[in-house]
MDTraj code that builds the backbone (N, CA, C; nanometers):
import mdtraj as md
import numpy as np

residues = "MET THR VAL SER LEU ASN PRO TYR ILE ASN PHE ARG GLY GLN ALA ARG ALA ALA LEU GLU PHE TYR HIS GLY ILE PHE GLY GLY GLU LEU THR LEU THR THR PHE GLY GLU ALA GLY MET PRO VAL ASP PRO SER ASP ALA ASP LYS ILE MET HIS GLY MET ILE VAL THR PRO GLY GLY LEU THR LEU MET VAL SER ASP THR PRO ALA TYR MET GLU LEU THR VAL GLY ASP ASN VAL SER VAL SER LEU SER GLY PRO ASP ALA ASP GLU LEU ARG GLY TYR TRP GLU GLY LEU LEU PRO GLY ALA THR VAL GLN ALA PRO LEU GLU THR ALA PRO TRP GLY ASP THR PHE GLY MET LEU VAL ASP SER PHE GLY ILE GLY TRP LEU VAL ASN ILE THR ALA SER".split()
xyz = np.array([
    [-1.7063, -0.8471, 0.8812],
    [-1.6034, -0.8053, 0.8008],
    [-1.5938, -0.6554, 0.8152],
    [-1.4738, -0.6116, 0.8012],
    [-1.4483, -0.4563, 0.8155],
    [-1.3821, -0.3875, 0.7051],
    [-1.3873, -0.2633, 0.6667],
    [-1.3307, -0.1898, 0.5467],
    [-1.2442, -0.0786, 0.6261],
    [-1.1272, -0.0686, 0.5459],
    [-1.0480, 0.0630, 0.6166],
    [-1.0342, 0.1415, 0.5278],
    [-1.0230, 0.2572, 0.5848],
    [-1.0192, 0.4130, 0.5135],
    [-0.8650, 0.4457, 0.5710],
    [-0.7955, 0.5114, 0.4839],
    [-0.6933, 0.5514, 0.5239],
    [-0.5873, 0.6326, 0.3937],
    [-0.5453, 0.6800, 0.4471],
    [-0.4336, 0.7912, 0.3509],
    [-0.3475, 0.7222, 0.2753],
    [-0.3400, 0.7560, 0.1404],
    [-0.2381, 0.6789, 0.0367],
    [-0.1303, 0.7740, -0.0557],
    [-0.0478, 0.7833, 0.0039],
    [0.0769, 0.8910, -0.0710],
    [0.1342, 0.8419, -0.1671],
    [0.1440, 0.8911, -0.2663],
    [0.2350, 0.8842, -0.4050],
    [0.3666, 0.9675, -0.4028],
    [0.4521, 0.9135, -0.4447],
    [0.6035, 0.9641, -0.4397],
    [0.6500, 0.9492, -0.5915],
    [0.7479, 0.9945, -0.6293],
    [0.8414, 0.9721, -0.7374],
    [0.9667, 0.9302, -0.6986],
    [1.0081, 0.8010, -0.6754],
    [1.1145, 0.7329, -0.6521],
    [1.1579, 0.7553, -0.4710],
    [1.0774, 0.8020, -0.4121],
    [1.0974, 0.8296, -0.3024],
    [1.0393, 0.7456, -0.1711],
    [0.9195, 0.6671, -0.2436],
    [0.8461, 0.5850, -0.1471],
    [0.9070, 0.5143, -0.0251],
    [0.9867, 0.4269, -0.0723],
    [1.0791, 0.3559, 0.0268],
    [1.1082, 0.4229, 0.1468],
    [1.2134, 0.5285, 0.1133],
    [1.2991, 0.6457, 0.2098],
    [1.1580, 0.6722, 0.2930],
    [1.0825, 0.7364, 0.2104],
    [0.9321, 0.8052, 0.3076],
    [0.8832, 0.7191, 0.4081],
    [0.8346, 0.5817, 0.3438],
    [0.7865, 0.4709, 0.4560],
    [0.8788, 0.4462, 0.5606],
    [1.0291, 0.4062, 0.5400],
    [1.0939, 0.3831, 0.6587],
    [1.1127, 0.5204, 0.7391],
    [1.1274, 0.6297, 0.6840],
    [1.1344, 0.7431, 0.7748],
    [0.9983, 0.7426, 0.8831],
    [0.8597, 0.7298, 0.8150],
    [0.7444, 0.6955, 0.8940],
    [0.7290, 0.5682, 0.9864],
    [0.7921, 0.4848, 0.9600],
    [0.7975, 0.3932, 1.0346],
    [0.8801, 0.3905, 1.1253],
    [1.0124, 0.4462, 1.1316],
    [1.0707, 0.4954, 1.2462],
    [1.0069, 0.5769, 1.3484],
    [0.9258, 0.6394, 1.2912],
    [0.8196, 0.7388, 1.3961],
    [0.7067, 0.6674, 1.4263],
    [0.6181, 0.6024, 1.3666],
    [0.5359, 0.5281, 1.4122],
    [0.5290, 0.3948, 1.4740],
    [0.6280, 0.3264, 1.4112],
    [0.6626, 0.1638, 1.4490],
    [0.5461, 0.0931, 1.3796],
    [0.5135, -0.0274, 1.4214],
    [0.4334, -0.0951, 1.3629],
    [0.5123, -0.2240, 1.2555],
    [0.4030, -0.2784, 1.1889],
    [0.4504, -0.3566, 1.0970],
    [0.4674, -0.2837, 0.9318],
    [0.5735, -0.2885, 0.8769],
    [0.6422, -0.2589, 0.7760],
    [0.6317, -0.3575, 0.6584],
    [0.5638, -0.3045, 0.5524],
    [0.5714, -0.4057, 0.4371],
    [0.6025, -0.3286, 0.3116],
    [0.6895, -0.3823, 0.2032],
    [0.6895, -0.3105, 0.0883],
    [0.7008, -0.4060, -0.0188],
    [0.6361, -0.3799, -0.1280],
    [0.6463, -0.4428, -0.2647],
    [0.6907, -0.3696, -0.3780],
    [0.7717, -0.4055, -0.4549],
    [0.8092, -0.3482, -0.5717],
    [0.7481, -0.3868, -0.6720],
    [0.7480, -0.2788, -0.8080],
    [0.6501, -0.3331, -0.9201],
    [0.7098, -0.4613, -0.9653],
    [0.8341, -0.4970, -0.9769],
    [0.8821, -0.5954, -1.0279],
    [0.8310, -0.7123, -0.9451],
    [0.8358, -0.7083, -0.8377],
    [0.8313, -0.8200, -0.7233],
    [0.6713, -0.8669, -0.7614],
    [0.5672, -0.7604, -0.7768],
    [0.4272, -0.7861, -0.8085],
    [0.4105, -0.8068, -0.9570],
    [0.4870, -0.8268, -1.0251],
    [0.4758, -0.8591, -1.2017],
    [0.3994, -0.7615, -1.2636],
    [0.3826, -0.6188, -1.2076],
    [0.3187, -0.5220, -1.2736],
    [0.4369, -0.5123, -1.4066],
    [0.3554, -0.4502, -1.4735],
    [0.3980, -0.4231, -1.6512],
    [0.4462, -0.2833, -1.6529],
    [0.5660, -0.2500, -1.6188],
    [0.6315, -0.1225, -1.5903],
    [0.7556, -0.0998, -1.6876],
    [0.7878, 0.0183, -1.7005],
    [0.9354, 0.0366, -1.7453],
    [1.0620, -0.0116, -1.6782],
    [1.1715, -0.0960, -1.7327],
    [1.2602, -0.1373, -1.6604],
    [1.2987, -0.0581, -1.5199],
    [1.2952, 0.0623, -1.5658],
    [1.3551, 0.1531, -1.4674],
    [1.2736, 0.1781, -1.3468],
    [1.1352, 0.1058, -1.3408],
    [1.0469, 0.1270, -1.2351],
    [1.0280, -0.0024, -1.1527],
    [1.1004, -0.0800, -1.1840],
    [1.0834, -0.2439, -1.1465],
    [1.1247, -0.2356, -0.9925],
    [1.2328, -0.1800, -0.9511],
    [1.2496, -0.1811, -0.7971],
    [1.1874, -0.0457, -0.7287],
    [1.0862, 0.0139, -0.8009],
    [1.0292, 0.1186, -0.7192],
    [0.8851, 0.0730, -0.6484],
    [0.8802, 0.1171, -0.5389],
    [0.7858, 0.0642, -0.4241],
    [0.6161, 0.0699, -0.5219],
    [0.5688, -0.0691, -0.5674],
    [0.4245, -0.0432, -0.6075],
    [0.3361, -0.0330, -0.4869],
    [0.3674, -0.0845, -0.3874],
    [0.2718, -0.0658, -0.2389],
    [0.3705, -0.0751, -0.1228],
    [0.3423, 0.0128, -0.0211],
    [0.4017, -0.0208, 0.0900],
    [0.3352, 0.0285, 0.2046],
    [0.3150, -0.0247, 0.3136],
    [0.2285, -0.0030, 0.4142],
    [0.2856, -0.0074, 0.5182],
    [0.2402, 0.0914, 0.6361],
    [0.2796, 0.0545, 0.7962],
    [0.1250, 0.0439, 0.8387],
    [0.1114, -0.0593, 0.9471],
    [-0.0092, -0.0957, 1.0221],
    [0.0512, -0.0830, 1.1746],
    [0.0142, -0.0063, 1.2493],
    [0.0430, -0.0030, 1.3969],
    [-0.0203, -0.0587, 1.4923],
    [-0.0032, -0.1155, 1.6044],
    [-0.0985, -0.1821, 1.6875],
    [-0.2295, -0.0831, 1.7645],
    [-0.1653, 0.0419, 1.7340],
    [-0.2931, 0.1464, 1.7859],
    [-0.3733, 0.1588, 1.6740],
    [-0.3811, 0.1017, 1.5634],
    [-0.4766, 0.1179, 1.4517],
    [-0.4543, 0.2097, 1.3298],
    [-0.3398, 0.2705, 1.3536],
    [-0.2762, 0.3604, 1.2294],
    [-0.2273, 0.2560, 1.1073],
    [-0.2897, 0.3308, 0.9953],
    [-0.2421, 0.2710, 0.8656],
    [-0.1916, 0.3675, 0.7450],
    [-0.0809, 0.3791, 0.7110],
    [-0.0193, 0.4381, 0.5936],
    [0.0322, 0.3885, 0.4968],
    [-0.0263, 0.3945, 0.3919],
    [0.0024, 0.3512, 0.2442],
    [0.0683, 0.4428, 0.1636],
    [0.1682, 0.4112, 0.0954],
    [0.2434, 0.5009, 0.0125],
    [0.2826, 0.4183, -0.1297],
    [0.3041, 0.4782, -0.2267],
    [0.3611, 0.4203, -0.3593],
    [0.4539, 0.4991, -0.4289],
    [0.5409, 0.4637, -0.5309],
    [0.5906, 0.5218, -0.6191],
    [0.4960, 0.5502, -0.7505],
    [0.4929, 0.6575, -0.8189],
    [0.4501, 0.6732, -0.9194],
    [0.4961, 0.6264, -1.0424],
    [0.4734, 0.5294, -1.1289],
    [0.5593, 0.5075, -1.2458],
    [0.5729, 0.6494, -1.3449],
    [0.7117, 0.5893, -1.4099],
    [0.7189, 0.7320, -1.4779],
    [0.6351, 0.7572, -1.5777],
    [0.5517, 0.6750, -1.6318],
    [0.4549, 0.6861, -1.7539],
    [0.3164, 0.7720, -1.7060],
    [0.3031, 0.7927, -1.5406],
    [0.2096, 0.8527, -1.5061],
    [0.2293, 0.9923, -1.4345],
    [0.1485, 1.1070, -1.4649],
    [0.1720, 1.2416, -1.4173],
    [0.1590, 1.2106, -1.2473],
    [0.2629, 1.3269, -1.1674],
    [0.2700, 1.3421, -1.0479],
    [0.2745, 1.4971, -1.0026],
    [0.1960, 1.5559, -0.9545],
    [0.2142, 1.6593, -0.8906],
    [0.1997, 1.6719, -0.7501],
    [0.3131, 1.7256, -0.7019],
    [0.3281, 1.7625, -0.5320],
    [0.2146, 1.8118, -0.4990],
    [0.1591, 1.7750, -0.3963],
    [0.0450, 1.8884, -0.3497],
    [-0.1303, 1.8074, -0.3948],
    [-0.0986, 1.7364, -0.4634],
    [-0.2292, 1.6449, -0.5233],
    [-0.1777, 1.5097, -0.4866],
    [-0.0914, 1.4609, -0.4409],
    [-0.0044, 1.3102, -0.4218],
    [-0.0759, 1.2245, -0.3256],
    [-0.1553, 1.2853, -0.2629],
    [-0.2350, 1.2408, -0.1579],
    [-0.3892, 1.1571, -0.2257],
    [-0.4275, 1.0276, -0.1823],
    [-0.5656, 0.9860, -0.2124],
    [-0.5932, 0.9184, -0.1102],
    [-0.7301, 0.8411, -0.1039],
    [-0.7732, 0.7891, -0.0146],
    [-0.8226, 0.6605, -0.0599],
    [-0.7759, 0.5740, 0.0351],
    [-0.7950, 0.4180, 0.0077],
    [-0.8852, 0.3243, 0.0844],
    [-0.9723, 0.2418, 0.0254],
    [-1.0560, 0.1837, 0.0586],
    [-1.0411, 0.0337, 0.0436],
    [-1.0095, -0.0679, 0.1688],
    [-0.9571, -0.2137, 0.1373],
    [-1.0455, -0.2670, 0.2503],
    [-1.0725, -0.4151, 0.1968],
    [-1.1082, -0.5103, 0.3117],
    [-1.1862, -0.6066, 0.2022],
    [-1.2047, -0.7352, 0.2606],
    [-1.2687, -0.8188, 0.2132],
    [-1.4239, -0.8249, 0.1650],
    [-1.5138, -0.7113, 0.2050],
    [-1.6306, -0.7277, 0.1745],
    [-1.6736, -0.6813, 0.0637],
    [-1.6853, -0.7465, -0.0603],
    [-1.6926, -0.7111, -0.1994],
    [-1.8250, -0.6510, -0.2220],
    [-1.9258, -0.6695, -0.1699],
    [-2.0510, -0.6209, -0.2064],
    [-2.0315, -0.4766, -0.1356],
    [-1.9971, -0.4164, -0.0174],
    [-1.9678, -0.3289, 0.0263],
    [-1.8793, -0.2230, -0.0243],
    [-1.7784, -0.2639, -0.0575],
    [-1.6620, -0.1792, -0.1526],
    [-1.7212, -0.1685, -0.2857],
    [-1.7773, -0.2610, -0.3765],
    [-1.8632, -0.2154, -0.4771],
    [-1.9710, -0.1440, -0.4832],
    [-2.0156, -0.1168, -0.3811],
    [-2.1111, -0.0189, -0.3336],
    [-2.0646, 0.1098, -0.3411],
    [-1.9415, 0.1352, -0.2814],
    [-1.8683, 0.2659, -0.2711],
    [-1.8208, 0.3182, -0.4082],
    [-1.7591, 0.2117, -0.4656],
    [-1.7243, 0.2543, -0.6011],
    [-1.8391, 0.2738, -0.6852],
    [-1.9410, 0.2245, -0.7125],
    [-2.0458, 0.2749, -0.7578],
    [-2.1259, 0.4128, -0.7254],
    [-2.0935, 0.4102, -0.6062],
    [-2.1216, 0.5632, -0.5374],
    [-2.0346, 0.6637, -0.5922],
    [-1.9254, 0.6480, -0.5782],
    [-1.8069, 0.7262, -0.6290],
    [-1.8217, 0.7532, -0.7766],
    [-1.8654, 0.6985, -0.8875],
    [-1.8651, 0.7010, -1.0055],
    [-1.9040, 0.8009, -1.0941],
    [-2.0217, 0.8780, -1.0558],
    [-2.1290, 0.9476, -1.1334],
    [-1.9980, 1.0619, -1.1246],
    [-1.9687, 1.1424, -1.2304],
    [-1.8848, 1.2471, -1.2620],
    [-1.7483, 1.1999, -1.2363],
    [-1.7019, 1.0724, -1.2188],
    [-1.5682, 1.0669, -1.1763],
    [-1.4924, 1.0154, -1.3149],
    [-1.3647, 1.0300, -1.3047],
    [-1.2868, 0.9642, -1.4116],
    [-1.2055, 0.8507, -1.3727],
    [-1.2292, 0.7453, -1.4476],
    [-1.1643, 0.6432, -1.3872],
    [-1.0386, 0.5894, -1.4386],
    [-0.9563, 0.5871, -1.3654],
    [-0.7899, 0.5488, -1.4018],
    [-0.7650, 0.4074, -1.4022],
    [-0.8069, 0.3333, -1.3304],
    [-0.8210, 0.1762, -1.3450],
    [-0.9668, 0.1325, -1.2996],
    [-0.9874, 0.0552, -1.4033],
    [-1.1339, 0.0116, -1.3834],
    [-1.1290, -0.0907, -1.2502],
    [-1.2549, -0.1258, -1.2038],
    [-1.2259, -0.2330, -1.0738],
    [-1.2087, -0.3682, -1.1405],
    [-1.1433, -0.4272, -1.1476],
    [-1.0978, -0.5561, -1.2059],
    [-0.9916, -0.6498, -1.1430],
    [-1.0122, -0.7471, -1.1479],
    [-0.8776, -0.8146, -1.0984],
    [-0.7475, -0.8069, -1.1333],
    [-0.6570, -0.7746, -1.0357],
    [-0.5285, -0.7000, -1.0455],
    [-0.4148, -0.8010, -1.0278],
    [-0.3088, -0.7776, -1.0744],
    [-0.1981, -0.9074, -1.1101],
    [-0.1889, -0.9581, -0.9604],
    [-0.1993, -0.9012, -0.8674],
    [-0.1676, -0.9616, -0.7202],
    [-0.2904, -1.0246, -0.6676],
    [-0.3958, -1.0821, -0.7531],
    [-0.4829, -1.1530, -0.7021],
    [-0.6519, -1.0564, -0.6412],
    [-0.6087, -0.9746, -0.5958],
    [-0.7276, -0.8876, -0.5496],
    [-0.7964, -0.8175, -0.6502],
    [-0.9004, -0.7583, -0.6413],
    [-0.9927, -0.6965, -0.7095],
    [-0.9662, -0.5201, -0.6814],
    [-0.9180, -0.4350, -0.7827],
    [-0.8674, -0.3387, -0.7656],
    [-0.9246, -0.2259, -0.8588],
    [-0.9257, -0.1104, -0.8047],
    [-0.9814, 0.0154, -0.9099],
    [-0.9230, 0.1480, -0.8548],
    [-0.8937, 0.2292, -0.9364],
    [-0.8553, 0.3886, -0.9021],
    [-0.9474, 0.4813, -0.9746],
    [-1.0022, 0.5903, -0.9243],
    [-1.0666, 0.6922, -0.9796],
    [-1.0458, 0.8193, -0.9279],
    [-1.0958, 0.9100, -0.9866],
    [-1.0901, 1.0503, -0.9635],
    [-1.2281, 1.1184, -0.9238],
    [-1.2880, 1.1365, -0.8242],
    [-1.4391, 1.1595, -0.8036],
    [-1.4458, 1.3162, -0.8437],
    [-1.5786, 1.3600, -0.8761],
    [-1.6063, 1.4610, -0.9177],
    [-1.5845, 1.5866, -0.8552],
    [-1.4912, 1.5656, -0.7119],
    [-1.4836, 1.6658, -0.6459],
    [-1.2999, 1.6684, -0.6839],
    [-1.2288, 1.6023, -0.7334],
    [-1.1198, 1.5873, -0.7511],
    [-1.0118, 1.5079, -0.6683],
    [-1.0990, 1.4312, -0.5847],
    [-1.0456, 1.3627, -0.4764],
    [-1.0260, 1.1978, -0.5472],
    [-0.8790, 1.1653, -0.5342],
    [-0.8304, 1.0497, -0.5875],
    [-0.8841, 0.9178, -0.4878],
    [-0.9132, 0.8054, -0.5421],
    [-0.9675, 0.7040, -0.4639],
    [-0.8946, 0.5710, -0.4870],
    [-0.8953, 0.4694, -0.4310],
    [-0.8441, 0.3581, -0.4608],
    [-0.8991, 0.2842, -0.4009],
    [-0.9818, 0.1665, -0.4397],
    [-1.0505, 0.0661, -0.3906],
    [-1.0130, -0.0761, -0.3991],
    [-0.9810, -0.1519, -0.3171],
    [-0.9210, -0.3061, -0.3309],
    [-0.9739, -0.3883, -0.2454],
    [-1.0476, -0.4804, -0.3139],
    [-1.1276, -0.6051, -0.2212],
    [-1.0067, -0.7394, -0.2383],
    [-1.0039, -0.7506, -0.1123],
    [-0.9013, -0.8359, -0.0916],
    [-0.9735, -0.9817, -0.1306],
    [-0.8791, -1.0628, -0.2006],
    [-0.9277, -1.2098, -0.2792],
    [-0.9280, -1.3043, -0.1385],
    [-1.0282, -1.3834, -0.1808],
    [-1.0577, -1.4789, -0.0756],
    [-0.9695, -1.5972, -0.0614],
])
top = md.Topology()
chain = top.add_chain()
for i, resn in enumerate(residues, 1):
    res = top.add_residue(resn, chain, resSeq=i)
    for name in ("N", "CA", "C"):
        top.add_atom(name, md.element.get_by_symbol(name[0]), res)
traj = md.Trajectory(xyz[None], top)
């Protein structure tokens, strides 16, 4: 089993356009899921915005993006975080636990509406981390 580490960029309503632009450059497989498609409880004006978008290229590049919902703050320049994802629950929980001291938890590591285990935090150095444990 492997764990992936990759950048995750947040936008305010531009995630689809940005990822389609990057896809035109890097190629690969493009996936887009809106907040509405994922069943996330957001303001109706955010339902068609991108909850999670991703490009995975044959050469091994992975780029993830999301639109930040209206109720969350977004500061351009601070809109990039690091994503850890994969099926190894023990390894990923260990990373989560290691990042916790001095961190601000934005979403606890728990079952998400899409079935995976997911959590978000900002570590003691101000770096945003997303941890996603793939459901078996």
